[in-house]
MARDRENLUM-667840 format. One record per residue (C-alpha): residue in three letters; residue number from 1; x, y, z. Coordinates in nm, 2 decimals. Layout:
REM MARDRENLUM-667840
[ALA,NUM,[X,Y,Z]] ...
END
This chain:
REM MARDRENLUM-667840
[MET,1,[4.87,4.48,9.90]] [CYS,2,[4.80,4.19,10.14]] [GLY,3,[4.90,3.83,10.18]] [ILE,4,[4.70,3.51,10.07]] [ALA,5,[4.71,3.17,10.23]] [GLY,6,[4.47,2.88,10.20]] [TRP,7,[4.42,2.50,10.20]] [LEU,8,[4.17,2.30,10.00]] [ASP,9,[4.12,1.94,10.09]] [TRP,10,[3.86,1.71,9.95]] [GLU,11,[3.89,1.45,10.23]] [ARG,12,[3.94,1.68,10.55]] [ASP,13,[3.70,1.89,10.74]] [MET,14,[3.87,2.22,10.73]] [THR,15,[3.63,2.38,10.98]] [GLY,16,[3.80,2.19,11.26]] [PRO,17,[3.99,2.39,11.50]] [ASP,18,[4.33,2.22,11.42]] [HIS,19,[4.29,2.32,11.05]] [ALA,20,[4.18,2.66,11.12]] [ARG,21,[4.47,2.73,11.32]] [THR,22,[4.70,2.57,11.06]] [VAL,23,[4.55,2.82,10.79]] [SER,24,[4.59,3.11,11.05]] [ARG,25,[4.95,3.01,11.11]] [MET,26,[5.01,3.01,10.73]] [ALA,27,[4.85,3.36,10.70]] [GLU,28,[5.07,3.49,10.99]] [THR,29,[5.38,3.41,10.80]] [LEU,30,[5.28,3.69,10.57]] [ALA,31,[5.21,3.96,10.84]] [LEU,32,[5.47,4.18,10.69]] [ARG,33,[5.26,4.18,10.37]] [GLY,34,[4.95,4.28,10.55]] [PRO,35,[5.02,4.44,10.88]] [ASP,36,[4.68,4.60,10.94]] [ASP,37,[4.43,4.31,10.98]] [ALA,38,[4.41,3.93,10.96]] [GLY,39,[4.11,3.70,10.90]] [VAL,40,[4.04,3.33,10.83]] [TRP,41,[3.73,3.19,10.66]] [SER,42,[3.65,2.83,10.69]] [ALA,43,[3.41,2.57,10.51]] [PRO,44,[3.41,2.19,10.51]] [ARG,45,[3.64,2.16,10.23]] [ILE,46,[3.86,2.49,10.23]] [GLY,47,[4.01,2.72,10.47]] [LEU,48,[4.11,3.08,10.34]] [GLY,49,[4.35,3.30,10.52]] [HIS,50,[4.44,3.67,10.47]] [ARG,51,[4.67,3.95,10.58]] [ARG,52,[4.55,4.30,10.49]] [LEU,53,[4.75,4.60,10.40]] [ALA,54,[4.47,4.86,10.41]] [VAL,55,[4.49,5.11,10.11]] [ILE,56,[4.14,5.16,9.97]] [ASP,57,[3.85,5.22,10.22]] [VAL,58,[4.07,5.15,10.51]] [ASP,59,[3.78,5.12,10.77]] [HIS,60,[3.61,4.83,10.56]] [GLY,61,[3.71,4.58,10.32]] [GLN,62,[3.81,4.32,10.58]] [GLN,63,[3.90,3.98,10.42]] [PRO,64,[3.83,3.71,10.33]] [MET,65,[3.53,3.88,10.18]] [VAL,66,[3.21,3.70,10.12]] [ALA,67,[2.95,3.77,9.84]] [HIS,68,[2.59,3.71,9.95]] [GLY,69,[2.29,3.69,9.75]] [GLN,70,[2.12,4.02,9.72]] [ASP,71,[1.76,3.85,9.77]] [ASP,72,[1.83,3.57,10.01]] [GLY,73,[2.15,3.67,10.18]] [ARG,74,[2.31,3.33,10.13]] [GLU,75,[2.68,3.29,10.09]] [LEU,76,[2.78,3.26,9.72]] [ALA,77,[3.15,3.31,9.69]] [VAL,78,[3.45,3.42,9.91]] [VAL,79,[3.79,3.56,9.80]] [SER,80,[4.14,3.64,9.95]] [PHE,81,[4.26,3.91,9.74]] [SER,82,[4.62,4.08,9.73]] [GLY,83,[4.70,4.38,9.51]] [GLU,84,[4.48,4.64,9.33]] [ILE,85,[4.24,4.65,9.04]] [HIS,86,[4.32,4.98,8.91]] [ASN,87,[4.01,5.01,8.69]] [PHE,88,[3.78,4.93,8.96]] [ARG,89,[3.57,5.25,8.96]] [GLN,90,[3.50,5.19,8.60]] [LEU,91,[3.40,4.84,8.66]] [ARG,92,[3.19,4.94,8.97]] [GLY,93,[2.99,5.18,8.75]] [GLU,94,[2.92,4.91,8.49]] [LEU,95,[2.81,4.67,8.76]] [THR,96,[2.60,4.93,8.93]] [ALA,97,[2.41,4.98,8.61]] [LYS,98,[2.34,4.61,8.60]] [GLY,99,[2.19,4.61,8.94]] [HIS,100,[2.47,4.52,9.18]] [ARG,101,[2.47,4.70,9.52]] [PHE,102,[2.80,4.78,9.71]] [ARG,103,[2.85,4.82,10.09]] [THR,104,[3.21,4.92,10.07]] [GLY,105,[3.44,5.12,9.85]] [THR,106,[3.70,4.85,9.78]] [ASP,107,[3.82,4.68,9.46]] [THR,108,[3.78,4.34,9.64]] [GLU,109,[3.40,4.37,9.65]] [VAL,110,[3.41,4.48,9.29]] [LEU,111,[3.59,4.17,9.20]] [LEU,112,[3.33,3.95,9.37]] [ALA,113,[3.05,4.14,9.19]] [ALA,114,[3.23,4.10,8.87]] [TYR,115,[3.26,3.72,8.93]] [ARG,116,[2.90,3.69,9.00]] [GLU,117,[2.82,3.90,8.68]] [TRP,118,[3.06,3.76,8.43]] [GLY,119,[3.19,3.43,8.59]] [GLU,120,[3.53,3.29,8.51]] [GLU,121,[3.59,3.54,8.24]] [SER,122,[3.57,3.84,8.47]] [VAL,123,[3.94,3.83,8.54]] [GLY,124,[4.00,3.94,8.19]] [ARG,125,[3.83,4.29,8.26]] [PHE,126,[4.08,4.36,8.55]] [ALA,127,[4.36,4.62,8.48]] [GLY,128,[4.59,4.61,8.78]] [MET,129,[4.84,4.41,8.98]] [PHE,130,[4.68,4.13,9.16]] [ALA,131,[4.65,3.76,9.27]] [TYR,132,[4.35,3.62,9.44]] [ALA,133,[4.20,3.29,9.56]] [LEU,134,[3.82,3.27,9.50]] [TRP,135,[3.62,2.99,9.62]] [ASP,136,[3.27,2.94,9.45]] [ILE,137,[3.06,2.79,9.72]] [ALA,138,[2.77,2.65,9.51]] [ARG,139,[3.02,2.50,9.25]] [GLN,140,[3.28,2.39,9.50]] [THR,141,[3.54,2.54,9.28]] [LEU,142,[3.85,2.72,9.36]] [PHE,143,[4.02,2.97,9.13]] [LEU,144,[4.38,3.09,9.17]] [ALA,145,[4.44,3.39,8.94]] [ARG,146,[4.72,3.63,8.87]] [ASP,147,[4.76,3.95,8.68]] [PRO,148,[4.88,3.97,8.33]] [LEU,149,[5.25,4.06,8.40]] [GLY,150,[5.28,3.87,8.71]] [VAL,151,[5.34,4.17,8.95]] [LYS,152,[5.18,4.00,9.25]] [PRO,153,[5.29,3.65,9.34]] [LEU,154,[5.08,3.33,9.42]] [HIS,155,[5.23,2.99,9.48]] [TYR,156,[5.06,2.65,9.52]] [ALA,157,[5.14,2.28,9.59]] [GLU,158,[4.91,2.00,9.50]] [HIS,159,[4.89,1.70,9.73]] [SER,160,[4.70,1.38,9.72]] [SER,161,[4.35,1.53,9.82]] [GLY,162,[4.37,1.90,9.74]] [VAL,163,[4.61,2.20,9.71]] [ILE,164,[4.78,2.43,9.95]] [PHE,165,[4.85,2.78,9.84]] [GLY,166,[4.99,3.13,9.95]] [SER,167,[5.15,3.44,9.83]] [GLU,168,[5.50,3.33,9.93]] [PRO,169,[5.67,2.98,9.98]] [LYS,170,[5.69,3.04,10.36]] [ALA,171,[5.30,3.02,10.38]] [LEU,172,[5.30,2.67,10.22]] [PHE,173,[5.59,2.55,10.45]] [ALA,174,[5.38,2.66,10.76]] [SER,175,[5.12,2.42,10.66]] [GLY,176,[5.34,2.13,10.78]] [ARG,177,[5.26,1.94,10.45]] [ILE,178,[5.52,2.11,10.21]] [ALA,179,[5.89,2.05,10.25]] [PRO,180,[6.17,2.28,10.12]] [GLU,181,[6.33,2.06,9.86]] [VAL,182,[6.52,2.16,9.55]] [ASP,183,[6.62,1.95,9.26]] [ALA,184,[6.86,2.01,8.96]] [GLU,185,[6.61,2.24,8.78]] [GLY,186,[6.55,2.45,9.10]] [LEU,187,[6.92,2.48,9.13]] [VAL,188,[6.94,2.63,8.77]] [ASP,189,[6.73,2.92,8.91]] [VAL,190,[6.96,2.95,9.22]] [PHE,191,[7.27,2.98,9.01]] [THR,192,[7.14,3.19,8.72]] [VAL,193,[6.94,3.49,8.68]] [ALA,194,[6.63,3.56,8.49]] [ALA,195,[6.61,3.22,8.32]] [LYS,196,[6.32,3.08,8.54]] [ARG,197,[6.04,2.91,8.35]] [PRO,198,[5.69,3.08,8.39]] [GLY,199,[5.53,2.87,8.66]] [ASP,200,[5.85,2.73,8.81]] [ALA,201,[5.90,2.81,9.17]] [VAL,202,[6.25,2.68,9.26]] [PHE,203,[6.13,2.44,9.52]] [ARG,204,[6.06,2.08,9.39]] [THR,205,[5.70,2.02,9.47]] [MET,206,[5.57,2.39,9.43]] [ARG,207,[5.44,2.59,9.15]] [GLU,208,[5.36,2.96,9.07]] [VAL,209,[5.04,3.05,8.91]] [LYS,210,[5.16,3.19,8.57]] [PRO,211,[5.11,3.55,8.49]] [GLY,212,[4.79,3.60,8.29]] [HIS,213,[4.65,3.26,8.39]] [VAL,214,[4.39,3.11,8.62]] [VAL,215,[4.43,2.78,8.78]] [ARG,216,[4.09,2.59,8.86]] [PHE,217,[4.05,2.31,9.11]] [ASP,218,[3.74,2.11,9.15]] [ARG,219,[3.65,1.75,9.21]] [GLN,220,[3.71,1.67,8.85]] [GLY,221,[4.08,1.77,8.89]] [THR,222,[4.29,2.07,8.79]] [SER,223,[4.29,2.29,8.48]] [VAL,224,[4.46,2.59,8.37]] [HIS,225,[4.34,2.89,8.15]] [GLN,226,[4.54,3.16,7.99]] [TYR,227,[4.34,3.47,7.99]] [TRP,228,[4.60,3.72,7.86]] [ARG,229,[4.89,3.69,7.63]] [LEU,230,[5.12,3.91,7.41]] [ARG,231,[4.95,3.91,7.07]] [SER,232,[5.12,4.02,6.77]] [ALA,233,[4.97,4.25,6.49]] [PRO,234,[5.11,4.51,6.24]] [HIS,235,[5.15,4.85,6.39]] [GLU,236,[4.98,5.09,6.17]] [ASP,237,[5.00,5.42,6.36]] [ASP,238,[5.24,5.71,6.24]] [ILE,239,[5.51,5.83,6.47]] [PRO,240,[5.31,6.13,6.59]] [THR,241,[5.01,5.91,6.68]] [THR,242,[5.23,5.65,6.85]] [VAL,243,[5.39,5.91,7.07]] [GLY,244,[5.04,6.04,7.16]] [ARG,245,[4.91,5.70,7.24]] [VAL,246,[5.20,5.61,7.46]] [ARG,247,[5.14,5.94,7.64]] [GLU,248,[4.77,5.87,7.67]] [LEU,249,[4.80,5.51,7.81]] [LEU,250,[5.08,5.59,8.05]] [GLY,251,[4.89,5.90,8.18]] [ARG,252,[4.58,5.69,8.23]] [ALA,253,[4.77,5.42,8.41]] [VAL,254,[4.94,5.68,8.64]] [ALA,255,[4.61,5.86,8.71]] [GLU,256,[4.45,5.53,8.82]] [GLN,257,[4.74,5.44,9.03]] [THR,258,[4.75,5.76,9.23]] [GLU,259,[4.43,5.66,9.39]] [ALA,260,[4.48,5.57,9.75]] [ASP,261,[4.32,5.65,10.10]] [VAL,262,[4.67,5.64,10.25]] [PRO,263,[4.99,5.84,10.21]] [LEU,264,[5.13,5.80,9.85]] [GLY,265,[5.45,5.90,9.67]] [ALA,266,[5.69,5.81,9.41]] [LEU,267,[6.04,5.65,9.37]] [LEU,268,[6.28,5.88,9.19]] [SER,269,[6.63,5.79,9.04]] [GLY,270,[6.65,6.07,8.80]] [GLY,271,[6.62,5.83,8.49]] [ILE,272,[6.36,5.88,8.23]] [ASP,273,[6.14,5.62,8.36]] [SER,274,[6.08,5.72,8.73]] [SER,275,[6.10,6.08,8.62]] [ALA,276,[5.82,6.04,8.39]] [ILE,277,[5.60,5.86,8.65]] [THR,278,[5.69,6.13,8.90]] [ALA,279,[5.59,6.42,8.65]] [LEU,280,[5.26,6.26,8.56]] [GLY,281,[5.18,6.16,8.93]] [ALA,282,[5.27,6.51,9.04]] [GLY,283,[5.04,6.66,8.77]] [THR,284,[4.76,6.43,8.88]] [LEU,285,[4.77,6.54,9.25]] [SER,286,[4.81,6.90,9.16]] [ALA,287,[4.51,6.90,8.94]] [ALA,288,[4.32,6.75,9.22]] [GLY,289,[4.43,7.02,9.44]] [LEU,290,[4.64,6.79,9.67]] [ASP,291,[4.97,6.84,9.84]] [PRO,292,[5.29,6.81,9.63]] [LEU,293,[5.41,6.46,9.55]] [ALA,294,[5.66,6.30,9.78]] [THR,295,[5.96,6.15,9.62]] [TYR,296,[6.25,5.91,9.74]] [SER,297,[6.58,5.82,9.60]] [VAL,298,[6.86,5.59,9.72]] [ASP,299,[7.24,5.64,9.72]] [PHE,300,[7.54,5.49,9.90]] [ALA,301,[7.70,5.70,10.16]] [ASP,302,[8.04,5.67,9.98]] [SER,303,[7.92,5.71,9.63]] [GLU,304,[8.05,6.05,9.56]] [GLU,305,[8.40,5.96,9.63]] [GLU,306,[8.39,5.59,9.51]] [PHE,307,[8.15,5.59,9.21]] [THR,308,[8.31,5.46,8.89]] [ALA,309,[8.12,5.42,8.58]] [ASP,310,[8.05,5.10,8.39]] [ALA,311,[7.82,4.95,8.12]] [LEU,312,[7.50,4.98,8.34]] [HIS,313,[7.60,5.27,8.56]] [VAL,314,[7.70,5.56,8.35]] [SER,315,[7.63,5.83,8.61]] [ARG,316,[7.53,5.90,8.96]] [ASP,317,[7.16,5.95,9.01]] [ALA,318,[7.19,6.24,9.26]] [PRO,319,[7.24,6.54,9.01]] [PHE,320,[6.95,6.42,8.81]] [VAL,321,[6.72,6.36,9.10]] [GLN,322,[6.78,6.72,9.21]] [ALA,323,[6.69,6.85,8.86]] [VAL,324,[6.36,6.67,8.87]] [VAL,325,[6.27,6.77,9.22]] [GLY,326,[6.36,7.14,9.14]] [HIS,327,[6.16,7.12,8.81]] [LEU,328,[5.84,6.96,8.95]] [GLY,329,[5.85,7.08,9.32]] [THR,330,[5.82,6.75,9.48]] [LYS,331,[5.89,6.69,9.86]] [HIS,332,[6.20,6.50,9.83]] [THR,333,[6.41,6.27,10.08]] [GLU,334,[6.73,6.09,9.99]] [VAL,335,[6.79,5.75,10.16]] [LEU,336,[7.17,5.70,10.23]] [VAL,337,[7.27,5.34,10.25]] [GLU,338,[7.58,5.26,10.47]] [PRO,339,[7.81,5.00,10.34]] [ALA,340,[7.80,4.80,10.66]] [SER,341,[7.42,4.76,10.63]] [LEU,342,[7.44,4.57,10.30]] [LEU,343,[7.59,4.24,10.45]] [GLN,344,[7.41,4.28,10.78]] [GLU,345,[7.05,4.28,10.62]] [SER,346,[7.14,4.00,10.38]] [ARG,347,[6.96,3.74,10.59]] [THR,348,[6.66,3.98,10.60]] [THR,349,[6.62,4.00,10.25]] [LEU,350,[6.67,3.62,10.22]] [ARG,351,[6.37,3.57,10.45]] [ALA,352,[6.18,3.81,10.23]] [ARG,353,[6.24,3.60,9.92]] [ASP,354,[6.25,3.24,10.05]] [ILE,355,[6.52,3.17,9.81]] [PRO,356,[6.87,3.31,9.75]] [GLY,357,[6.87,3.67,9.59]] [VAL,358,[7.11,3.91,9.43]] [GLY,359,[7.31,4.04,9.72]] [ASP,360,[7.33,4.40,9.77]] [LEU,361,[7.10,4.48,9.49]] [ASP,362,[6.82,4.34,9.71]] [VAL,363,[6.95,4.50,10.04]] [SER,364,[6.98,4.84,9.90]] [LEU,365,[6.63,4.82,9.76]] [TYR,366,[6.50,4.67,10.09]] [LEU,367,[6.66,4.97,10.29]] [LEU,368,[6.52,5.22,10.06]] [PHE,369,[6.17,5.07,10.10]] [ARG,370,[6.22,5.06,10.48]] [GLU,371,[6.28,5.43,10.49]] [VAL,372,[5.99,5.51,10.25]] [ARG,373,[5.76,5.31,10.46]] [ARG,374,[5.82,5.54,10.75]] [HIS,375,[5.63,5.81,10.56]] [LEU,376,[5.41,5.62,10.29]] [THR,377,[5.21,5.32,10.24]] [VAL,378,[5.19,5.33,9.85]] [ALA,379,[5.48,5.42,9.62]] [LEU,380,[5.48,5.46,9.24]] [SER,381,[5.78,5.30,9.06]] [GLY,382,[5.92,5.31,8.69]] [GLU,383,[5.99,4.94,8.69]] [GLY,384,[5.90,4.79,8.35]] [ALA,385,[5.98,5.08,8.12]] [ASP,386,[6.32,4.93,8.02]] [ASP,387,[6.14,4.60,7.93]] [ALA,388,[5.86,4.76,7.73]] [PHE,389,[6.07,5.03,7.54]] [GLY,390,[6.41,4.86,7.51]] [GLY,391,[6.63,5.04,7.77]] [TYR,392,[6.89,4.78,7.84]] [PRO,393,[7.22,4.78,7.64]] [TRP,394,[7.16,4.43,7.52]] [PHE,395,[6.87,4.55,7.31]] [LEU,396,[7.09,4.75,7.08]] [GLY,397,[7.35,4.48,7.09]] [GLU,398,[7.09,4.22,6.97]] [SER,399,[6.98,4.45,6.69]] [GLU,400,[7.32,4.47,6.55]] [GLN,401,[7.47,4.14,6.65]] [PRO,402,[7.23,3.88,6.77]] [THR,403,[7.36,3.63,7.02]] [ASP,404,[7.13,3.33,7.01]] [SER,405,[7.10,3.31,7.39]] [PHE,406,[6.93,3.51,7.67]] [PRO,407,[7.06,3.86,7.59]] [TRP,408,[7.14,3.96,7.94]] [SER,409,[7.37,3.68,8.00]] [ALA,410,[7.53,3.63,7.67]] [GLY,411,[7.90,3.59,7.68]] [ILE,412,[7.94,3.41,8.00]] [GLN,413,[8.22,3.18,7.93]] [ASP,414,[8.20,2.91,8.22]] [ARG,415,[7.88,2.90,8.42]] [ASN,416,[7.99,2.57,8.57]] [ALA,417,[8.30,2.70,8.72]] [VAL,418,[8.15,2.78,9.06]] [LEU,419,[7.99,2.44,9.09]] [SER,420,[8.15,2.17,9.29]] [ALA,421,[8.28,1.87,9.11]] [GLU,422,[8.01,1.66,9.26]] [LEU,423,[7.73,1.89,9.14]] [ARG,424,[7.88,1.94,8.79]] [ARG,425,[7.83,1.56,8.75]] [SER,426,[7.45,1.62,8.78]] [LEU,427,[7.41,1.98,8.65]] [ASP,428,[7.54,2.15,8.33]] [LEU,429,[7.41,2.51,8.36]] [HIS,430,[7.50,2.58,7.99]] [GLU,431,[7.29,2.28,7.87]] [ARG,432,[7.00,2.35,8.09]] [LEU,433,[6.99,2.72,8.00]] [ASP,434,[7.00,2.64,7.63]] [VAL,435,[6.71,2.42,7.67]] [ARG,436,[6.51,2.69,7.85]] [TYR,437,[6.61,2.94,7.59]] [ARG,438,[6.49,2.72,7.30]] [GLU,439,[6.16,2.66,7.50]] [ALA,440,[6.10,3.04,7.53]] [LEU,441,[6.18,3.10,7.16]] [ASP,442,[5.91,2.85,7.05]] [GLU,443,[5.66,3.05,7.26]] [VAL,444,[5.72,3.37,7.06]] [PRO,445,[5.41,3.50,6.86]] [HIS,446,[5.59,3.60,6.53]] [LEU,447,[5.40,3.78,6.26]] [ASP,448,[5.37,3.60,5.93]] [GLY,449,[5.67,3.68,5.72]] [GLU,450,[5.86,3.85,6.01]] [SER,451,[6.25,3.81,5.95]] [GLY,452,[6.58,3.97,6.02]] [THR,453,[6.61,4.23,6.28]] [ASP,454,[6.23,4.27,6.33]] [ARG,455,[6.21,3.89,6.40]] [ARG,456,[6.50,3.90,6.65]] [MET,457,[6.39,4.20,6.82]] [ARG,458,[6.03,4.06,6.88]] [GLU,459,[6.22,3.76,7.04]] [VAL,460,[6.42,3.98,7.27]] [TYR,461,[6.11,4.18,7.38]] [TYR,462,[5.93,3.84,7.44]] [LEU,463,[6.22,3.70,7.66]] [GLN,464,[6.25,4.03,7.84]] [HIS,465,[5.87,4.03,7.93]] [THR,466,[5.84,3.66,8.02]] [ARG,467,[6.18,3.59,8.19]] [PHE,468,[6.38,3.91,8.29]] [LEU,469,[6.07,4.13,8.40]] [PRO,470,[5.94,3.86,8.62]] [PHE,471,[6.28,3.85,8.80]] [LEU,472,[6.26,4.22,8.85]] [LEU,473,[5.90,4.23,8.97]] [ASP,474,[5.96,3.94,9.23]] [ARG,475,[6.25,4.13,9.37]] [LYS,476,[6.06,4.45,9.40]] [ASP,477,[5.75,4.27,9.55]] [ARG,478,[5.94,4.09,9.81]] [MET,479,[6.16,4.38,9.91]] [SER,480,[5.86,4.63,9.93]] [MET,481,[5.62,4.38,10.11]] [ALA,482,[5.88,4.28,10.35]] [ASN,483,[5.83,4.66,10.47]] [GLY,484,[5.45,4.65,10.44]] [LEU,485,[5.49,4.90,10.13]] [GLU,486,[5.28,4.88,9.82]] [VAL,487,[5.48,4.97,9.52]] [ARG,488,[5.27,5.03,9.20]] [VAL,489,[5.41,4.99,8.86]] [PRO,490,[5.23,5.18,8.58]] [PHE,491,[5.46,5.08,8.31]] [CYS,492,[5.34,4.72,8.37]] [ASP,493,[4.97,4.82,8.29]] [HIS,494,[4.88,4.55,8.04]] [ARG,495,[4.69,4.79,7.82]] [LEU,496,[5.02,5.00,7.75]] [VAL,497,[5.22,4.67,7.73]] [ASP,498,[4.98,4.55,7.46]] [TYR,499,[5.02,4.86,7.25]] [VAL,500,[5.40,4.90,7.28]] [TRP,501,[5.46,4.54,7.21]] [ASN,502,[5.37,4.58,6.85]] [VAL,503,[5.56,4.91,6.79]] [PRO,504,[5.86,4.84,6.56]] [TRP,505,[6.20,4.85,6.72]] [GLN,506,[6.31,5.16,6.51]] [VAL,507,[6.02,5.37,6.65]] [LYS,508,[6.09,5.25,7.01]] [ARG,509,[6.44,5.39,6.94]] [LEU,510,[6.33,5.74,6.81]] [GLY,511,[6.62,5.97,6.78]] [ASP,512,[6.87,5.69,6.78]] [GLN,513,[6.84,5.67,7.18]] [GLU,514,[6.73,5.39,7.38]] [LYS,515,[6.36,5.44,7.49]] [GLY,516,[6.34,5.73,7.24]] [LEU,517,[5.97,5.67,7.20]] [LEU,518,[5.90,5.72,7.58]] [ARG,519,[6.14,6.02,7.59]] [SER,520,[5.94,6.18,7.30]] [ALA,521,[5.61,6.10,7.48]] [VAL,522,[5.71,6.30,7.81]] [GLU,523,[5.97,6.54,7.69]] [ASP,524,[5.75,6.84,7.77]] [LEU,525,[5.73,6.75,8.14]] [LEU,526,[6.09,6.73,8.23]] [PRO,527,[6.43,6.92,8.22]] [ALA,528,[6.62,6.85,7.90]] [GLU,529,[6.91,6.68,8.08]] [VAL,530,[6.69,6.43,8.24]] [VAL,531,[6.50,6.35,7.91]] [HIS,532,[6.84,6.28,7.73]] [ARG,533,[7.01,6.10,8.03]] [PRO,534,[7.13,5.76,7.92]] [LYS,535,[7.01,5.46,8.10]] [SER,536,[7.19,5.41,8.43]] [GLY,537,[7.12,5.10,8.65]] [PHE,538,[7.01,5.09,9.02]] [PRO,539,[7.30,5.18,9.25]] [VAL,540,[7.51,4.89,9.37]] [GLY,541,[7.75,4.86,9.66]] [LYS,542,[8.12,4.91,9.55]] [GLY,543,[8.26,5.05,9.87]] [SER,544,[8.58,4.90,9.98]] [GLU,545,[8.43,4.83,10.33]] [TYR,546,[8.15,4.63,10.18]] [LEU,547,[8.37,4.45,9.94]] [ASP,548,[8.61,4.35,10.21]] [SER,549,[8.35,4.23,10.43]] [VAL,550,[8.21,4.00,10.17]] [ARG,551,[8.54,3.86,10.10]] [ALA,552,[8.61,3.79,10.47]] [ALA,553,[8.28,3.63,10.51]] [VAL,554,[8.33,3.39,10.20]] [SER,555,[8.68,3.30,10.34]] [ASP,556,[8.51,3.19,10.66]] [MET,557,[8.25,2.99,10.47]] [ILE,558,[8.51,2.81,10.26]] [GLY,559,[8.70,2.71,10.58]] [ASP,560,[8.39,2.59,10.75]] [SER,561,[8.37,2.22,10.73]] [GLY,562,[8.00,2.23,10.82]] [SER,563,[7.91,2.47,10.54]] [PRO,564,[7.61,2.31,10.34]] [ALA,565,[7.69,2.55,10.05]] [MET,566,[8.04,2.42,9.99]] [GLU,567,[7.89,2.09,9.90]] [LEU,568,[7.75,2.27,9.59]] [LEU,569,[8.04,2.53,9.54]] [ASP,570,[8.40,2.50,9.41]] [ALA,571,[8.63,2.61,9.69]] [THR,572,[8.91,2.68,9.44]] [THR,573,[8.70,2.90,9.22]] [LEU,574,[8.56,3.09,9.51]] [ARG,575,[8.90,3.14,9.67]] [GLY,576,[9.03,3.28,9.34]] [MET,577,[8.74,3.52,9.35]] [VAL,578,[8.83,3.64,9.70]] [GLU,579,[9.18,3.70,9.61]] [ASN,580,[9.11,3.85,9.27]] [LYS,581,[8.90,4.17,9.29]] [ASP,582,[8.75,4.10,8.95]] [TRP,583,[8.46,3.91,9.10]] [PHE,584,[8.28,4.24,9.11]] [ASN,585,[8.26,4.35,8.75]] [GLY,586,[7.98,4.61,8.75]] [ALA,587,[7.76,4.40,8.53]] [PHE,588,[7.40,4.35,8.61]] [THR,589,[7.40,3.99,8.53]] [PRO,590,[7.54,3.78,8.66]] [PRO,591,[7.54,3.96,8.98]] [PRO,592,[7.85,3.91,9.18]] [ILE,593,[7.86,3.54,9.30]] [LEU,594,[8.03,3.59,9.64]] [PRO,595,[7.74,3.76,9.82]] [ARG,596,[7.49,3.52,9.65]] [ALA,597,[7.72,3.23,9.78]] [LEU,598,[7.68,3.36,10.13]] [GLN,599,[7.29,3.37,10.09]] [LEU,600,[7.30,3.02,9.95]] [ASP,601,[7.47,2.89,10.27]] [SER,602,[7.23,3.08,10.48]] [TRP,603,[6.93,2.96,10.29]] [LEU,604,[7.04,2.58,10.30]] [ARG,605,[7.10,2.61,10.67]] [ASP,606,[6.79,2.84,10.77]] [TYR,607,[6.52,2.67,10.56]] [LYS,608,[6.69,2.32,10.61]] [VAL,609,[6.67,2.26,10.24]] [ARG,610,[6.70,1.92,10.10]] [VAL,611,[6.88,1.89,9.77]] [VAL,612,[6.74,1.61,9.56]] [LEU,613,[6.97,1.52,9.25]] 
END
């Protein structure tokens, strides 16, 4: 999967030893993303750093990788690349037919050849999850690019004479030129979930490359190009054709993503999403004569006794996981999370994110990935299916009674209650979120004449793909890469997303069940009880030991006169949450504020964040 770091400067000589060491130090902060190899490439105007997680052609493919002229051997372009181009074999065949020769079996080399052949437009030919920094040596131009759905991260910060960039904020901070500062807009992202504008990065002077975009830097300045977007068009396929097309597109995505030269498996929850990926992946490996697919699930050690159903957790995963394992014959491992680990590992997940996260939801995923990494380097995930096919409860709610707000957080009465009186004078979360919501609606590509439920559901799916899904993908990327684990997401293949985007809501809900279209597309692969199991969210920590430890830690924080978080938080509100067990309500958004408040305090301390209001 790898980590990217670099520094472009039009006034400094980046070949000097001090600058080379700085770029190396930036890349070193990403060592967990790429534990297998490291490299730095320097030229007078730019230094590129890389940390490699070797997945394809393990013995070759060191980065940064340089493209040379086939006739004269001169250096033409260099790239630091993170992720995977899943259709690289198809592209390699096309490029070979055009006369390109390859010395490795990597998709990185295919990327460089594609750039030489098709130039800046080559990125539109890639299907995958990726981010890269490519330096065109002759044109003295830097390109920062990101995959269509934003599965892989890439941050940058412009300065007076250039730009500093990296996979994660920590790489930019290591340059010594970028300070961790947050303003009111950044605090909106800290105190809310899944409302971040595309391109925002929480920190005041930092940006993210937007999904489906390329940012270009040359001596004339900075320009941004969008190479992929959701495009609306009438859906003309009948239902059987639609079901068949979904199966075809998903099957192709899974088949491409089972390719690896290292151990590969699947994450399995017993829901339709992960079970569909597992079934297709197991079939691909079996057809190739390979060993049974390895699968992994997560549960809490006390869940059998303490599980209680709520709106997003309707049933325990374990019985459905076992049904899939028995049906497909996978080699399965269950990871049990001890309640005490949830709070103990909170700082670990904070370091992985560089910003406050979502408490035990992060930690349980981190612990799952840590165990999986003991056995695998690559894992397949069902992330993205709920977003494409409409799996969350709010989809049905919006179709019946639209809310005119971000659907996943509709009904929250007082977002500002947790803010200190001083902060409330500078920040009204309701007002800021309403502005962001209106901005997002203005982006929606409606069909001409679209109205009523069809119009609202297109808005909901757009909000889901551009605001909520990025939140999920960021979480999965940081928690997996903190363990050096590559997690692939076939449901985020943009070719599948393009097709499903235009399928009407009623067809996505075939059989009057959420994700009915997806269920119909894979029903022959799985046990009936799994095909028809209602949506149930990722397990969360509800054990009394964990909840008591959170309450005690928050009480200590409230009483700590040196707590930086308490300058932003309202002590009376927090104290009421500690004393009233309703602070944990089982809803996915907003996640419980108390563990997030603890992370806020750690973040402000550990990163020495300066709040600028």
